[in-house]
N, C-alpha and C positions, 0 to 999 in steps of 0.2 A: 937843675940838671940839664945838660945838653948832650944830644947825640946827633950824629950825622944821619942823613937819609939812608946811606949805605948800611950803617950799623943796624938801624931799625929793620931794614929789609932782610938783613942776615938773620935777625931774631925771628922774624915772621916767615922765613924761608920764601921770600918774595923776590921778584925781579924789578930792578929800577929802570925807569925810562926818564931820562933827564939828568940833572946835576945831583949825583949821589953824595957830593961833599957838602951840601947845604946843611946848616945847623938847625936842629929842631929843639925848641925849649918848652913847648906846651902842646896840649891837645885842644881842639876846638871843633864846633859845628862847621860844616862846609859853608853855610851861608853867612857865618859870622867871623870866620877865621881871618887872621892877619899874618903878615910876614913872620916867619919863625914858628908857625903853627903847623901841626899835622892833623888832617881830617880824614874822613872816609866817605865812600859812596856805596851804599847798599840798596837803597830804595830808588827805583827808576824815576820817581817823581822829582827827585832832587838833582837829576842829571844836568839841568840847565845851569846850576850853580858851579858845576865842574869847570865851565868855560869862563866864569867870571870871578871865581874865588881868589882871594889874596893869600891863601895858604901857601906855604912853601912846598908842601907835599900832600898828596892825597892817596889813600889806599883804595884801590879799585879791583874789580874782578879781572882775572886773566882773560876772560872772554869778552870784555867790554869793547865794543867798536866805537871809536871816537868819531864824532860828527864834524869836529873842527879842532884847530890847535888848542892845546891846554897850556896855560902859563905855568902851572905847578909841575913839579916832578911827580911821577906816578910810581907807586909801589904796587905791582900786580901780584895778587894772591888768589888762592882758591875760593876763600870766603871772606870778603871784606869785613862783615859784621863781627864774625868770630875773631878775626885778627885784631880789630880795633878793641874788642872786649879784652883781649889778652894784654894790650898796652894799658888799658884803663886799670886792670887788675894790678899790673906792675907798678903803675903810678900810685894807686891807692895804697898798696902795700908799703911803698917807699915813704909816703908822706904821713899816713895816719898812724903807723905803728913805730914811728921813729923814737917814741918816748921809752925810756928805760929807767929803772930805779923805783924808789918809793917816796911818795909825797906824804908829809905828816900833817895831821894825824891819820894813820891807817892802821888797821888791826889785823894781825895774822896770829891765830892761835898757835901756841907752842907745839901742839901735837900735829900740826899740819905741815906739809912740805910743798915747796914751789920751785920750779926749775930755773935755769939760768936765763938771763936776758929778759926778764919779765918787767912789767910796769904795774904798779898799784897806785891809783890816784888817791887824793885826799878823801878821808871819810869812807873809804871802802872797808868792808868787813869780811873776813874769812874765818869761818867757824872751826870747830874741833875736827881733827882726824880727816882733813881734806887732802887730796892728792892732786896737785896742779902741775901741769907740764911746763916745758920751757917755751920761751917766746910768747907767753900769754900776756894779753893786755887787759887790765882791769881798770876801767875809768872811775872817776869819783862817784861816791854814793852807791856803788854796787854792793849788794848783799849776797853772800854765799853761805848757805847754811852748813850744818855739820855733815860730815861724811860724804861730801860731794867729790866727784872725780871730773877733772877738766883736762882735755888733751892738748897737745902742743899747738901753738899758733892760734889758739882761739881768742876772739875779741869779745869782751863784754862791755857794752856802752853804758853811759852814765844812767844810774837809777835802775838798772836791771836787777831783778830779784830772783835768786836761785835757791829754791827751798832745799831742805835736807834730803840727802840720799840721791840727788840728781846726778846723772852721768852724762857728760857732754864730751863728744869726741874731738878729734883734731881738726883744726882749721875751720871751726864753726864761728858764726857771727850772731850775737844776740844784741838787738838794738835797744835803744833807750826805753825804759818803762816796761819792757817785757817781763812777764811773771811766769816762771817755769816751776811746776811742782806744787801749785796751790791745790787745795782739796777739791776732789771731784764732787759733783752735785749729787750727793747720795743721801736720801732721807727716807725713812720707812714710815708710811702712814700708820697711825694708831687708831684704835677703835673710837676714841673720842674726837677724831678729826685733826688731831695735832700730828706733828712729824718728829720722829726720833732720828738724830744724826747717826749715819752709818760711818764709823771710823774709816778713813782712807789711809791705808797703811802701805800702799805701793809707792812707786817712784816714776820718774820720767827718764827716758833714755834718748838722747840725741846722738845719732851716729856721725861719722865724719862728714865734713863739708856741708853741714846744714846751716841755713840762714833763717833766723826768726826776726820778724819785723817789729817795729816800735809798737808798744802797748798790746802786743799779742799775748794770749794766755794759753798755757798748756797745763791741763790738770793732771795731777798724779793719779795713778791707778788705785782702785779700791784694794785690789791685791794684784801682785805682778807688776807690770810696767806699761805705761803709755809710751809708745815707741815711734820716733820719727826717723825713718831710714836714711841711709846715705844719700847726700846730694839734694834732699828735699828743700824746697824754698817756701817759707811761710811769710805772707805779706803782713802789713800793719793791721791791727784790730781784728785779728782772726781768733776765734774761740775753738779750742780743741779739747774735748771732754775726756773723762777718765777712761782708760783702757783702749783708747783709739790707737790704731796703727796706720801710719802714713807711709806709703811705699817709696822706693828709691826714685829719686829725681822727679817726684811729683811736685807740682806747683799749686799753691792755694792762695787765691787773691783776696784782697781786703774785704772785711766784714762777712766773711764766710763763717758759718757755724757747723761744727761736726759733733753730733751727739755721741753718747757713750757707747763703747764697745764696737764701734764701726771700723771696718778694715778697708782702707783705700789701697788700691794696687799700685804697681810701679808705673811711672811715666804718665800719670793722670794729670788732668788740668781741671781745677775747680775755679771758675770765674767769680767775679765779685758778687757778694751777697748771696751766694749759693747756700742752701740749707740741706744738710744730710741727716736723715733720721737715724735713730740708734739701732744697734745690733744688725747692721747691714754689711754687705761687702760689695765693693765695686771692683770689677775686673781690671786688669792692666790696660793702660792707654784709654781709659774712659775720660770723656770730656763733658763737663757740666757747664752749660752757658750761664751767663749772669742772671741772678735773681731766680734761678730754677730751684725747685724743691724736690729732692729725691726721697721717695718713701718706700722703695723696695730694692732688693739686691739686683745687681747687674752682673750676669755671669759671662756674657759674651764680650770678648776683648774688642777695643777700638770703637765702642758705641759712643755716639754724640747725642747728648740729652738736652732737652729744652722744655721749659714750661713748669707750671706748678699745679698739680703734680707733674714731674718731668717724665717725658717719654721720648721715643726716637725722634730725632730732629726732622726727618722727612715727613713723618706723620703729623708732627706738631705744626709744621708750616702749612700742610694741607688743611688742618683744623682751623688755623688762624685765617686762612683764605676764606673758608666757609663762614667763620665768625664775622668777618668784615662785611659779608653780604647779607647777614641776618636781617637788617632793617628793610632791605629791598625784598627779601623773601617774604617777610611778614606782610609788607604792603601788597604783594602779589597774591598771597594767600587770602588776605582780607577781601580783595577784589573778587576772587573766585567764590568765596563764601557768599558775598552779596549777590552775585549773579545766580547762585544756586537757590537762594532764598527769595529772590524777586519773582513776583507772579509773571507768567508768560503773557506777552501782549497778544491781543487777538489779531 
């Protein structure tokens, strides 16, 4: 696919400086781009590449002041990062969802329905009484259990497993190996020390525009629903337990674990390897830094947490500063004790 610089600028509502007629046929990093490529500059650290890049055009901020002439055409926009993301989304949509039709062998139960312009890869399975929208892409070896609902434009990558009763909204992405709707970790201790399995009869609901990373797992609710709200992004290798609710546009990074019945607010950030105990609630716009463990509810919005157990970032940094000086403090304390116990010299 080829577009002119001018056409791309029109899509992004940007202004062109340079040759608007140049043809663009690919996207590339600014430090690696060659002729015919379009790149972007959002991080000031990469500005030196702007003056040496071989890219035909670069997306930059409207407010960027040039230090020297630039060989590439410029497309000035309000937010280069967001504009380039828009182009990546367009390219991804055009290239990865181009498949249509059915590869054999693939199974679709007679009681299930699927919309127009869909794709079902070889060895995919769609169970009984499912309702699947239009433009849905189901890659090979995807399993969809009975009575599932999947919205328009959703993509299920190879090997994703969608258990019965799961509801997935429109334009969602479920990456390879993800498991949605497996049993919650519910076991009742018995007098003899054994455990009795508690049936998990709820489901999982993903609202529109949710992304679930590779090998992530989202457990079904014991009763009711485990809910991932609109626009939430779940990274690879994340564990979300039964009856959890993830708020709108919240992001959860890799290897994070969220225990059962916890409620995460809107626009929160859970960094890598964070751990959230069960039956808690985190207010909107809470940020949990990497490897932090949250053991109590957070009611104030916009709090930044660090540590295990996690607490306010500013207090955590002060505590860490004291911790680093503990060896020196111990040495000084030992010296003071020795002086106190030594006999006075005549």
